[in-house]
C-alpha positions as CSV (number, residue, x, y, z in Angstrom):
1,X,103.5,143.1,94.5
2,X,105.6,139.7,94.1
3,X,106.9,140.4,97.5
4,X,103.4,140.4,98.7
5,X,102.7,137.0,97.4
6,X,105.6,135.3,98.3
7,X,104.6,136.9,102.1
8,X,100.7,135.1,101.8
9,X,102.1,131.8,100.5
10,X,104.4,132.1,103.6
11,X,101.7,132.5,105.8
12,X,99.8,130.2,104.1
13,X,102.5,127.5,104.2
14,X,103.1,128.5,107.8
15,X,99.4,128.1,109.4
16,X,98.6,125.3,107.0
17,X,101.5,123.2,108.2
18,X,100.4,123.7,111.9
19,X,97.3,122.5,111.0
20,X,98.4,119.5,109.5
21,X,100.1,118.9,112.5
22,X,97.7,119.2,115.0
23,X,95.3,118.0,113.1
24,X,97.5,115.1,112.7
25,X,98.8,115.0,116.5
26,X,95.1,115.5,117.5
27,X,94.0,112.1,115.2
28,X,96.7,109.9,116.8
29,X,96.1,110.9,120.5
30,X,92.1,110.0,119.5
31,X,92.9,106.4,118.5
32,X,96.4,106.2,120.1
33,X,96.4,102.8,120.7
34,X,96.1,102.0,116.7
35,X,99.0,104.0,116.1
36,X,101.2,102.5,119.1
37,X,100.1,99.2,116.7
38,X,101.1,100.1,114.0
39,X,104.8,101.1,115.3
40,X,105.3,97.8,116.6
41,X,106.0,96.8,112.4
42,X,109.3,99.3,112.9
43,X,110.3,99.2,116.7
44,X,110.7,96.7,119.6
45,X,107.8,95.9,122.1
46,X,109.4,98.1,124.8
47,X,110.2,100.7,122.3
48,X,106.3,101.3,120.6
49,X,104.7,103.4,123.4
50,X,108.2,106.0,123.9
51,X,108.1,106.1,120.3
52,X,104.3,106.8,119.8
53,X,104.8,109.8,122.4
54,X,107.5,111.1,121.0
55,X,106.3,111.6,117.3
56,X,103.2,113.1,118.9
57,X,104.9,115.5,121.4
58,X,107.3,116.5,117.7
59,X,104.4,116.9,115.8
60,X,102.8,119.1,118.6
61,X,106.0,121.3,119.1
62,X,106.2,122.1,115.3
63,X,102.5,123.0,115.4
64,X,103.3,125.2,118.1
65,X,106.9,126.3,116.7
66,X,105.0,127.3,113.5
67,X,102.2,129.2,114.7
68,X,104.9,131.9,116.7
69,X,106.1,134.0,114.5
70,X,109.9,134.0,116.3
71,X,110.3,130.1,116.0
72,X,108.5,129.8,112.6
73,X,112.4,128.9,111.1
74,X,112.6,126.6,113.5
75,X,109.1,124.6,112.9
76,X,109.8,124.3,109.6
77,X,113.1,122.2,110.0
78,X,111.3,120.3,112.1
79,X,108.5,119.5,110.3
80,X,110.4,119.1,107.2
81,X,112.8,116.5,109.8
82,X,109.6,114.6,110.5
83,X,108.1,114.7,106.8
84,X,111.5,113.5,106.0
85,X,111.5,110.8,108.4
86,X,107.6,109.9,107.6
87,X,108.7,109.3,104.2
88,X,111.6,107.1,105.0
89,X,109.6,105.1,107.1
90,X,107.1,104.2,104.7
91,X,109.7,103.4,101.8
92,X,111.7,101.6,104.4
93,X,108.7,99.4,105.4
94,X,107.5,98.8,101.6
95,X,111.0,98.2,100.2
96,X,113.2,96.7,102.4
97,X,110.6,94.5,105.2
98,X,108.6,93.9,101.9
99,X,105.6,94.4,104.7
100,X,102.2,93.9,103.6
101,X,99.4,96.8,103.1
102,X,99.5,98.7,106.3
103,X,97.2,101.4,107.4
104,X,99.9,104.4,107.6
105,X,98.3,105.7,111.3
106,X,99.5,109.5,109.8
107,X,95.8,110.8,111.0
108,X,94.7,107.9,113.4
109,X,92.0,106.2,111.9
110,X,90.1,109.5,110.8
111,X,91.5,109.4,107.4
112,X,92.5,105.9,105.8
113,X,95.8,105.6,103.7
114,X,98.1,102.9,103.0
115,X,101.8,103.1,104.0
116,X,103.9,103.0,100.8
117,X,105.0,105.2,97.6
118,X,102.2,107.8,97.8
119,X,102.5,108.2,101.3
120,X,106.2,109.2,101.0
121,X,105.2,111.2,98.0
122,X,102.6,113.4,100.0
123,X,105.0,113.3,102.5
124,X,108.0,115.2,100.2
125,X,105.4,116.8,98.5
126,X,105.0,118.8,101.7
127,X,108.4,119.7,102.1
128,X,107.7,122.5,99.6
129,X,105.9,124.6,102.4
130,X,108.0,123.7,104.8
131,X,111.0,125.2,102.2
132,X,108.6,128.1,101.6
133,X,108.5,129.0,105.4
134,X,111.9,128.3,105.9
135,X,113.4,130.7,102.9
136,X,110.4,132.6,102.2
137,X,110.6,134.5,105.7
138,X,112.7,138.2,105.7
139,X,113.8,139.7,108.7
140,X,112.5,142.7,108.8
141,X,114.9,145.4,110.6
142,X,113.1,147.8,113.3
143,X,114.6,151.5,112.6
144,X,114.5,152.9,116.5
């Protein structure tokens, strides 16, 4: 029973994270100019568009890797790296750059949230589903 519950939690985490990253990438694409403008606070002007494209591509890659069963662990690792990077950016902006309140752009303009500690905590909390996918999946051995 416990093993079955763990497998259900792993699947929910896997597809939930994939949906989250697909939605986030789609929202960023929908409002790509606003997303790039938010990045101008972190990177130099000539790096804004390459970084914007890289973030969107990485989110799409994480979603695809999570959906495919053979690459779900790799998707969980990429997801964790992205979430840690986003949390670090939020904390860097608030505590190092002492930035003014800014829309984070996590989900484009579709879902608004301020860049800061709450954004970082949300991203760090999403590491739990990443850990479930990474460590909760068991390899099945096929006997032939």
